[in-house]
NUTORTI-565977 format. One record per residue (C-alpha): residue in three letters; x, y, z; residue number from 1. Coordinates in steps of 0.05 Angstrom, whole numbers, plus 5000, padded with zeros to 4 digits. Each point is the difference from the previous one (the first is absolute). Layout:
<pts>
   resn      u      v      w   resi
    Ala      X      Y      Z    NUM
...
</pts>
This chain:
<pts>
   resn      u      v      w   resi
    Unk   5000   5000   5000      1
    Unk   5058   5047   5014      2
    Unk   5021   4994   4928      3
    Unk   4931   5000   4967      4
    Unk   4974   5071   5002      5
    Unk   4934   4984   4967      6
    Unk   4984   4951   5057      7
    Unk   5017   5053   5053      8
    Unk   4956   5051   4964      9
    Unk   4942   4952   4995     10
    Unk   5003   4983   5075     11
    Unk   5008   5074   5017     12
    Unk   4937   5017   4961     13
    Unk   4962   4940   5027     14
    Unk   5016   5024   5071     15
    Unk   4959   5063   4989     16
    Unk   5057   5049   5004     17
    Unk   4977   5033   4936     18
    Unk   4933   5018   5031     19
    Unk   5026   5068   5022     20
    Unk   4993   5022   4928     21
    Unk   4925   4994   5008     22
    Unk   4999   5055   5053     23
    Unk   5053   5044   4967     24
    Unk   4949   5056   4989     25
    Unk   4992   5007   5076     26
    Unk   5075   5004   5010     27
    Unk   5020   5053   4949     28
    Unk   4998   5059   5048     29
    Unk   5043   4966   5053     30
    Unk   5076   5003   5003     31
    Unk   5034   4933   5011     32
    Unk   5023   4990   5072     33
    Unk   5058   4952   5010     34
    Unk   5013   5009   5074     35
    Unk   4941   4994   5049     36
    Unk   5036   5030   5059     37
    Unk   4961   5056   5035     38
    Unk   5032   5037   5059     39
    Unk   4951   5022   5054     40
    Unk   4996   5076   5006     41
    Unk   4984   4995   5075     42
    Unk   5030   4954   5052     43
    Unk   4940   4954   5009     44
    Unk   5045   4942   5019     45
    Unk   5018   5029   5067     46
    Unk   4962   4984   5063     47
    Unk   4965   5048   5047     48
    Unk   5028   4997   5071     49
    Unk   5050   4945   4985     50
    Unk   5020   4965   5065     51
    Unk   5073   4987   5012     52
    Unk   4994   4950   5056     53
    Unk   5030   4931   4987     54
    Unk   4974   4934   5025     55
    Unk   5015   4996   5075     56
    Unk   5012   4936   5039     57
    Unk   4937   5011   5039     58
    Unk   4958   4989   4937     59
    Unk   5036   4939   4973     60
    Unk   4952   4947   4974     61
    Unk   5009   4930   5029     62
    Unk   5012   4945   4950     63
    Unk   4942   4960   5027     64
    Unk   4953   5059   4991     65
    Unk   5011   5007   4925     66
    Unk   4936   4977   4967     67
    Unk   5007   4936   4960     68
    Unk   4967   5028   4938     69
    Unk   5049   5056   4995     70
    Unk   5067   5007   4966     71
    Unk   5059   5023   5041     72
    Unk   5012   5073   4986     73
    Unk   5063   5041   5003     74
    Unk   4974   5027   5066     75
    Unk   4998   4930   5028     76
    Unk   5072   4988   4979     77
    Unk   5021   5066   5030     78
    Unk   4963   4987   5065     79
    Unk   5029   4930   5009     80
    Unk   5070   5023   4984     81
    Unk   4994   5055   5052     82
    Unk   4976   4949   5051     83
    Unk   5058   4953   4986     84
    Unk   4953   4941   4989     85
    Unk   5024   4994   4929     86
    Unk   5062   5028   4965     87
    Unk   5013   5018   4927     88
    Unk   5057   4949   4998     89
    Unk   4954   4945   5025     90
    Unk   4949   5019   4947     91
    Unk   5052   4998   4945     92
    Unk   5026   4932   5023     93
    Unk   4930   4972   5003     94
    Unk   4982   5024   4930     95
    Unk   5063   4983   4961     96
    Unk   4991   4924   5000     97
    Unk   4929   5010   4973     98
    Unk   5017   5046   4942     99
    Unk   5069   4980   4975    100
    Unk   5003   4964   4934    101
    Unk   5076   4991   5002    102
    Unk   4995   4945   5052    103
    Unk   4982   4927   4992    104
    Unk   4943   4989   5003    105
    Unk   4976   5071   4984    106
    Unk   4960   5035   5053    107
    Unk   4925   4985   5003    108
    Unk   4983   5072   4978    109
    Unk   5060   5012   4954    110
    Unk   4956   5001   4938    111
    Unk   4988   5075   5010    112
    Unk   5074   5017   5010    113
    Unk   5057   4991   4952    114
    Unk   5061   5034   5030    115
    Unk   5025   5012   5070    116
    Unk   5063   5028   5032    117
    Unk   5002   4966   5067    118
    Unk   5060   5042   5022    119
    Unk   4964   5065   4986    120
    Unk   4935   4975   5032    121
    Unk   5033   4978   5064    122
    Unk   5043   5063   5005    123
    Unk   4937   5043   4995    124
    Unk   4963   4957   5050    125
    Unk   5056   5001   5051    126
    Unk   5009   5075   4993    127
    Unk   4925   5010   5012    128
    Unk   5000   4953   5059    129
    Unk   5057   5040   5031    130
    Unk   4963   5065   4990    131
    Unk   4939   4972   5037    132
    Unk   5046   4973   5055    133
    Unk   5027   5071   5008    134
    Unk   4928   5027   4997    135
    Unk   5017   5041   4938    136
    Unk   4958   4971   4943    137
    Unk   4997   5041   4936    138
    Unk   4924   4998   4999    139
    Unk   4940   4955   4990    140
    Unk   5031   4964   4941    141
    Unk   5066   4984   5034    142
    Unk   5011   4925   4998    143
    Unk   4937   4986   4959    144
    Unk   5012   4946   4947    145
    Unk   4983   5019   4929    146
    Unk   5015   4980   4928    147
    Unk   5014   5037   4935    148
    Unk   4970   4985   4933    149
    Unk   5052   4980   4948    150
    Unk   4993   5066   4961    151
    Unk   5037   5042   5051    152
    Unk   5076   5007   4999    153
    Unk   5031   4981   5066    154
    Unk   5075   4999   5014    155
    Unk   5022   4928   5008    156
    Unk   4942   4971   4959    157
    Unk   4987   4988   4927    158
    Unk   4942   5033   4964    159
    Unk   4967   4953   4950    160
    Unk   4928   5025   4999    161
    Unk   4975   4929   5003    162
    Unk   5041   4982   4938    163
    Unk   5057   4953   4984    164
    Unk   5039   5062   4980    165
    Unk   5041   5042   5047    166
    Unk   4980   5074   4997    167
    Unk   5043   5022   5059    168
    Unk   5028   5070   4989    169
    Unk   5073   5013   4991    170
    Unk   5024   5028   5066    171
    Unk   5051   5056   5000    172
    Unk   5052   4987   5054    173
    Unk   4983   5036   5063    174
    Unk   4927   5010   4981    175
    Unk   4937   4962   5020    176
    Unk   4948   4971   4952    177
    Unk   4949   4990   5056    178
    Unk   4932   5029   4982    179
    Unk   4976   5060   5040    180
    Unk   4941   4963   5031    181
    Unk   5044   4943   5022    182
    Unk   5049   5050   5031    183
    Unk   4943   5030   5040    184
    Unk   4982   4931   5026    185
    Unk   5072   4986   5019    186
    Unk   5004   5067   5036    187
    Unk   4937   4982   5038    188
    Unk   5033   4936   5025    189
    Unk   4955   4952   4962    190
    Unk   5033   4933   4983    191
    Unk   4999   4982   4927    192
    Unk   4996   4924   4996    193
    Unk   5014   5000   4926    194
    Unk   4971   5006   4930    195
    Unk   4928   4978   4987    196
    Unk   4976   4967   4936    197
    Unk   4957   5034   4947    198
    Unk   4970   4991   4931    199
    Unk   5056   5010   4950    200
    Unk   5007   5075   4989    201
    Unk   4933   5010   5034    202
    Unk   4962   4989   4935    203
    Unk   4943   4958   5027    204
    Unk   4953   4997   5060    205
    Unk   4999   4925   5012    206
    Unk   5064   4993   5041    207
    Unk   5023   4943   4955    208
    Unk   5075   4992   4997    209
    Unk   5027   4940   4963    210
    Unk   5070   5027   5011    211
    Unk   5007   4997   5076    212
    Unk   4935   4967   5019    213
    Unk   4929   5024   5011    214
    Unk   4977   5015   5071    215
    Unk   4932   4968   5011    216
    Unk   4942   5038   5030    217
    Unk   5006   4987   5075    218
    Unk   4925   4989   5004    219
    Unk   4995   4951   4942    220
    Unk   5060   4970   4964    221
    Unk   4960   4992   4936    222
    Unk   4998   5076   4994    223
    Unk   5053   5052   4985    224
    Unk   5019   5053   5050    225
    Unk   4989   5054   4948    226
    Unk   5057   5042   4974    227
    Unk   5046   5026   4983    228
    Unk   5019   5009   5074    229
    Unk   4985   4926   5012    230
    Unk   5057   4987   5049    231
    Unk   4980   5061   5041    232
    Unk   4928   4977   5007    233
    Unk   5019   4928   5017    234
    Unk   5051   5021   5053    235
    Unk   4952   5049   5034    236
    Unk   4939   4955   4995    237
    Unk   5036   4941   5032    238
    Unk   5022   5044   5058    239
    Unk   5075   4995   4984    240
    Unk   5006   5076   4997    241
    Unk   4951   5056   5016    242
    Unk   5023   5046   4943    243
    Unk   5028   4993   4930    244
    Unk   5026   5049   4949    245
    Unk   4972   4989   4930    246
    Unk   4978   5038   4939    247
    Unk   4936   5016   4962    248
    Unk   4994   5014   4926    249
    Unk   4931   4971   4988    250
    Unk   4976   4974   5067    251
    Unk   5064   4961   5017    252
    Unk   4994   5015   5074    253
    Unk   4924   5006   5007    254
    Unk   4981   4937   4961    255
    Unk   5044   4953   5043    256
    Unk   4978   5038   5062    257
    Unk   4927   4984   4982    258
    Unk   5014   4928   4982    259
    Unk   5039   4988   5065    260
    Unk   4959   5039   5051    261
    Unk   5052   5055   5010    262
    Unk   5002   5076   4996    263
    Unk   5034   5033   4940    264
    Unk   5013   5074   4987    265
    Unk   5019   5027   4932    266
    Unk   5023   5072   5013    267
    Unk   4993   5060   4954    268
    Unk   5044   4996   4939    269
    Unk   5070   5025   5016    270
    Unk   4989   5003   5075    271
    Unk   5050   4944   5015    272
    Unk   5068   5008   4968    273
    Unk   5032   4948   4954    274
    Unk   5069   5032   5005    275
    Unk   5056   4984   4989    276
    Unk   4969   4947   4954    277
    Unk   4948   5010   4946    278
    Unk   4925   4989   4996    279
    Unk   4991   4947   4946    280
    Unk   4929   5025   4986    281
    Unk   5008   5073   5017    282
    Unk   4933   5020   4969    283
    Unk   4957   4954   5044    284
    Unk   5039   4964   5055    285
    Unk   5015   5020   5071    286
    Unk   5035   4969   5060    287
    Unk   4947   4973   5047    288
    Unk   4991   4968   5068    289
    Unk   4963   4938   5026    290
    Unk   4985   4982   5072    291
    Unk   4958   4955   5044    292
    Unk   4964   5057   5035    293
    Unk   4989   5075   4994    294
    Unk   5046   5020   5057    295
    Unk   5057   4964   4966    296
    Unk   4981   5028   4932    297
    Unk   4999   5071   5027    298
    Unk   5066   4996   5036    299
    Unk   5033   4966   4941    300
    Unk   4974   5051   4949    301
    Unk   5022   5059   5043    302
    Unk   5070   4971   5007    303
    Unk   5012   4989   4925    304
    Unk   4961   5061   4978    305
    Unk   5052   5050   5023    306
    Unk   5011   5047   4941    307
    Unk   5065   4987   4963    308
    Unk   5038   5065   4987    309
    Unk   5035   4968   4940    310
    Unk   4934   4982   4966    311
    Unk   4969   5057   4960    312
    Unk   4929   4975   5015    313
    Unk   5004   4968   5069    314
    Unk   5036   5062   5027    315
    Unk   4940   5044   4984    316
    Unk   4951   4960   5044    317
    Unk   4989   5026   5071    318
    Unk   5033   4960   5056    319
    Unk   4960   4945   5035    320
    Unk   4988   4991   5074    321
    Unk   5053   4959   5036    322
    Unk   4984   4925   5007    323
    Unk   4994   5005   5076    324
    Unk   4954   4963   5046    325
    Unk   4945   5011   5019    326
    Unk   4984   5020   4928    327
    Unk   4963   5066   4998    328
    Unk   4931   5001   4969    329
    Unk   4999   5032   4930    330
    Unk   4973   5069   4990    331
    Unk   4946   4982   4950    332
    Unk   4951   4982   5055    333
    Unk   4977   5073   5001    334
    Unk   4986   5001   4926    335
    Unk   4938   4977   4964    336
    Unk   4994   4925   4998    337
    Unk   4977   4984   4930    338
    Unk   5004   4935   4961    339
    Unk   4992   5004   4925    340
    Unk   4976   4938   4963    341
    Unk   4991   4988   4926    342
    Unk   4944   4948   5003    343
    Unk   5013   4977   4929    344
    Unk   5074   4987   5016    345
    Unk   4986   4970   5068    346
    Unk   4953   4950   4969    347
    Unk   5055   4971   4958    348
    Unk   5021   4956   5059    349
    Unk   4966   4935   5022    350
    Unk   4936   5005   5042    351
    Unk   5034   4971   5062    352
    Unk   5056   5052   4997    353
    Unk   4950   5055   4990    354
    Unk   4961   4978   5061    355
    Unk   5062   4996   5044    356
    Unk   5023   5069   4979    357
    Unk   4931   5032   5004    358
    Unk   4988   4972   5070    359
    Unk   5065   5030   5024    360
    Unk   4981   5067   4970    361
    Unk   4931   4996   5031    362
    Unk   5033   4991   5068    363
    Unk   5046   5058   4985    364
    Unk   4940   5044   4985    365
    Unk   4961   4980   5062    366
    Unk   5058   5000   5049    367
    Unk   5045   5056   4975    368
    Unk   4950   5045   4963    369
    Unk   5030   4992   4931    370
    Unk   4957   5021   4941    371
    Unk   4998   4960   4935    372
    Unk   4988   5038   4935    373
    Unk   4996   4976   4928    374
    Unk   5055   5022   4953    375
    Unk   5014   4989   4927    376
    Unk   5068   4988   4968    377
    Unk   5003   4998   4923    378
    Unk   5039   4953   4955    379
    Unk   5015   4946   5051    380
    Unk   5014   4943   4951    381
    Unk   5041   5046   4956    382
    Unk   5038   5025   5060    383
    Unk   5020   4930   5020    384
    Unk   5024   4986   4929    385
    Unk   5039   5065   5000    386
    Unk   5034   4980   5065    387
    Unk   5018   4931   4974    388
    Unk   5027   5030   4935    389
    Unk   5043   5049   5040    390
    Unk   5028   4947   5047    391
    Unk   5019   4954   4942    392
    Unk   5033   5058   4964    393
    Unk   5039   5015   5063    394
    Unk   5021   4927   5003    395
    Unk   5022   4998   4927    396
    Unk   5042   5062   5012    397
    Unk   5032   4973   5063    398
    Unk   5014   4932   4968    399
    Unk   5034   5011   4932    400
    Unk   5022   4927   5006    401
    Unk   4954   4945   5022    402
    Unk   5055   4948   5006    403
    Unk   4987   4956   5060    404
    Unk   4929   5023   5011    405
    Unk   4942   4951   5007    406
    Unk   4957   4986   4939    407
    Unk   4940   5036   5030    408
    Unk   5039   5064   5009    409
    Unk   5033   4996   4932    410
    Unk   4929   5003   4972    411
    Unk   4982   5061   5043    412
    Unk   5063   5038   4982    413
    Unk   4988   4984   4926    414
    Unk   4931   5031   5005    415
    Unk   5030   5063   5031    416
    Unk   5048   5006   4942    417
    Unk   4945   5005   4947    418
    Unk   4959   5055   5034    419
    Unk   4995   5057   4949    420
    Unk   5023   5067   5026    421
    Unk   4932   5030   4981    422
    Unk   4963   4951   5044    423
    Unk   5049   5010   5057    424
    Unk   4987   5075   4997    425
    Unk   4925   4987   5001    426
    Unk   5009   4960   5063    427
    Unk   5036   5059   5034    428
    Unk   4946   5048   4977    429
    Unk   4949   4954   5033    430
    Unk   5042   5000   5063    431
    Unk   4996   5076   5002    432
    Unk   4925   4999   4988    433
    Unk   4989   4951   5057    434
    Unk   5046   5037   5047    435
    Unk   4962   5064   4987    436
    Unk   4934   4964   5011    437
    Unk   5022   4973   5068    438
    Unk   5026   5069   5018    439
    Unk   4931   5028   4985    440
    Unk   4967   4947   5044    441
    Unk   5045   5017   5058    442
    Unk   4987   5075   4991    443
    Unk   4927   4984   5007    444
    Unk   5010   4951   5058    445
    Unk   5064   5016   5039    446
    Unk   5027   4940   5038    447
    Unk   4957   4950   4962    448
    Unk   5026   4929   4996    449
    Unk   4982   4962   4936    450
    Unk   4984   4929   5021    451
    Unk   4999   4935   4960    452
    Unk   5016   4928   5015    453
    Unk   5075   4989   4993    454
    Unk   4988   4946   4948    455
    Unk   4935   4976   4967    456
    Unk   5019   4927   5011    457
    Unk   5015   4957   5061    458
    Unk   5072   4980   4988    459
    Unk   5034   4969   4939    460
    Unk   4997   4924   4998    461
    Unk   5060   4962   4974    462
    Unk   4968   4966   4940    463
    Unk   5052   4945   4986    464
    Unk   5051   4997   5057    465
    Unk   5045   4949   4965    466
    Unk   5003   5044   4938    467
    Unk   4992   5071   5024    468
    Unk   5048   4997   5059    469
    Unk   5055   4972   4955    470
    Unk   4989   5036   4935    471
    Unk   4969   5065   5024    472
    Unk   4932   5028   4983    473
    Unk   4974   5051   4950    474
    Unk   4927   5015   5010    475
    Unk   4986   5070   4977    476
    Unk   4925   4997   5015    477
    Unk   5010   4982   5073    478
    Unk   5057   5050   5007    479
    Unk   4955   5056   4974    480
    Unk   4943   4976   5044    481
    Unk   5042   5005   5063    482
    Unk   5020   5070   4980    483
    Unk   4929   5023   4987    484
    Unk   5003   5052   5056    485
    Unk   5075   5003   5016    486
    Unk   5025   5032   4936    487
    Unk   4969   5069   5013    488
    Unk   5044   5018   5060    489
    Unk   5062   4983   4960    490
    Unk   4981   5034   4935    491
    Unk   4974   5063   5034    492
    Unk   5052   5002   5056    493
    Unk   4951   5001   5059    494
    Unk   5012   4962   5066    495
    Unk   4959   4938   5014    496
    Unk   4993   4951   5057    497
    Unk   4974   4929   5003    498
    Unk   4968   4974   5064    499
    Unk   4976   4929   5014    500
    Unk   4925   4992   4989    501
    Unk   4986   4927   5015    502
    Unk   5002   4932   4966    503
    Unk   4966   4969   4940    504
    Unk   4993   4924   4990    505
    Unk   5055   4971   4955    506
    Unk   4988   4955   4940    507
    Unk   4980   4931   5024    508
    Unk   4977   5023   5069    509
    Unk   4929   4989   5023    510
    Unk   4983   5074   4996    511
    Unk   5040   5017   4939    512
    Unk   4992   5072   4980    513
    Unk   4962   5019   5064    514
    Unk   5021   5037   5062    515
    Unk   5030   4951   5050    516
    Unk   5023   5000   5073    517
    Unk   5045   4940   4991    518
    Unk   5046   4982   4943    519
    Unk   4996   5043   4938    520
    Unk   5045   5051   4966    521
    Unk   5010   5071   5028    522
    Unk   4973   5060   4963    523
    Unk   5013   5074   5010    524
    Unk   4967   5068   4997    525
    Unk   5038   5059   4970    526
    Unk   4998   5075   5011    527
    Unk   5032   5052   4955    528
    Unk   5014   5070   5025    529
    Unk   5022   5066   4971    530
    Unk   5074   5009   4985    531
    Unk   5038   5005   5066    532
    Unk   4943   4974   5044    533
    Unk   5034   4937   5026    534
    Unk   4987   5019   5072    535
    Unk   4925   5006   4986    536
    Unk   5001   4931   4969    537
    Unk   5036   4971   5060    538
    Unk   4946   5030   5045    539
    Unk   4947   4967   4957    540
    Unk   5039   4936   5005    541
    Unk   5002   5004   5076    542
    Unk   4924   5004   5002    543
    Unk   4990   4943   4952    544
    Unk   5050   4957   5038    545
    Unk   4959   5010   5063    546
    Unk   4934   4986   4965    547
    Unk   5027   4939   4964    548
    Unk   5039   4970   5058    549
    Unk   4955   4939   5002    550
    Unk   5010   4987   4926    551
    Unk   5074   4985   5005    552
    Unk   5035   4936   5020    553
    Unk   5068   4971   4996    554
    Unk   5016   4947   4948    555
    Unk   5014   4929   5024    556
    Unk   5074   5009   4984    557
    Unk   5007   5064   5042    558
    Unk   5065   5003   5040    559
    Unk   5002   5022   5072    560
    Unk   5066   5037   4997    561
    Unk   4999   5022   5073    562
    Unk   4989   4929   5025    563
    Unk   5057   4974   4957    564
    Unk   5046   5057   5023    565
    Unk   4985   4984   5073    566
    Unk   5018   4927   4988    567
    Unk   5065   5022   4968    568
    Unk   5015   5042   5061    569
    Unk   4983   4944   5047    570
    Unk   5043   4950   4963    571
    Unk   5060   5046   4999    572
    Unk   4992   5016   5074    573
    Unk   4999   4925   5015    574
    Unk   5066   4994   4962    575
    Unk   5029   5055   5044    576
    Unk   5010   5050   4944    577
    Unk   4990   5060   5045    578
    Unk   4955   5058   4983    579
    Unk   4965   4969   4942    580
    Unk   4990   5043   4939    581
    Unk   5051   5053   5016    582
    Unk   5059   4962   4972    583
    Unk   5034   5012   5068    584
    Unk   5019   4951   5053    585
    Unk   4996   5012   5074    586
    Unk   5068   5011   5032    587
</pts>
């Protein structure tokens, strides 16, 4: 196909990319817009009356008091580290045997991880443990285990973007290649356990990786995790880590968050810096964060969202509140609480997903006085096609050579190469039209959150495990379906958050396709806010987390990290290794 241009052109036309020509008359008066970044004119991200008190020992939660249906948050890690019941070193030692694939046999959960530097991990853990021993932690994230998607450059690690190829940057002697967001995590004391797996080059939403192995959905191994941040979702959903750093170019953090009952935040375009590396899809993609709860998501986002003075876009955004604990409530509580819904668009999801999302919104209205209003957004199918065309063009530009890529991605890159410049410009004109339309809606309804399901479907089933997990998968219809709602935030540059909404019966289960309290596949609800309104979305997420608390449950393969760490500490004490977890022996 790479060498047969007429085949590429036929598939391109059959995919509907040429449909933008049908609405060309509506686009003539709009200038093409290639960059969707919008810098807030006022500092709406800051909090009113931000509290600077840190978590004190008098308010430490007890391990036995943590509810069983809840994921451990970064606050739980911080509290237990302060108490001395668990140490960062013990946590690292407990997790490494589970996630390493360079041991025999590989760790039980190593499918989501593909590279580790044990020396770097243990050095960071022991340094954090010593800080807690001296009662000088760096903050709420100090000692918290995390993982980095394999699209970030990190000193000491390769960058392969889920491919067989090595795309690591050439490092100038004396300089660091570590990405800005990773540096911010390191400065906060978080412990990077290694690189997490992803769809090759992030060009699909399944999570399939026939290069390094496909992480199964923790709730049902016959389903994908979603992608492209598949390793991030698997690691958080199984409880291995409370936070993970990923990316989102077409739902790549929000789709897996929805499929794995996690929280995912795609920030405003350009908010999080990619420096000193490059954004491989700089017209749509952003760095993004995934977590097991809203407190963790908020602290994590505030840590990596520090404006980068070397980045011409990130540096223009206002500073964020510090990731301290207790986390201060966002300012948007004093503003109008409006939810905008396009009924036509909302109805594109399955009935069960609609009911789960609508019931949450009904509770939000009755409990927190939100108002739901109908809105209209034009050219939704055309907008999704324009986004896909743009992302594939970005990929074709970033990958002049497809040597070593999987067959599925060779096809996608080939499609990007045959996009006519005239159609590409039409897509950017449509981007401008849609951005102006959303701007008008927010002028009419300040603070409004546009709400949809995160995906219209309950998960993505692995059709033929013996074939698809070995040879990869190329299913454009399902890919487009999973991105039904997600594409808009990327194409128009607005922030969006996915929050767990409940479970729907999986294929073959007794209540297949219906809401279920046991079994099933997780689904999510998504909110999009105006450019720069991440804090408002986090507030909305806090409320939904509270209202939907009974709808979440841990998967059967969930790992109790604290219990394992306490066992490690007990075993090492019994061997007389001194003050366990500090790397120091008693004298």
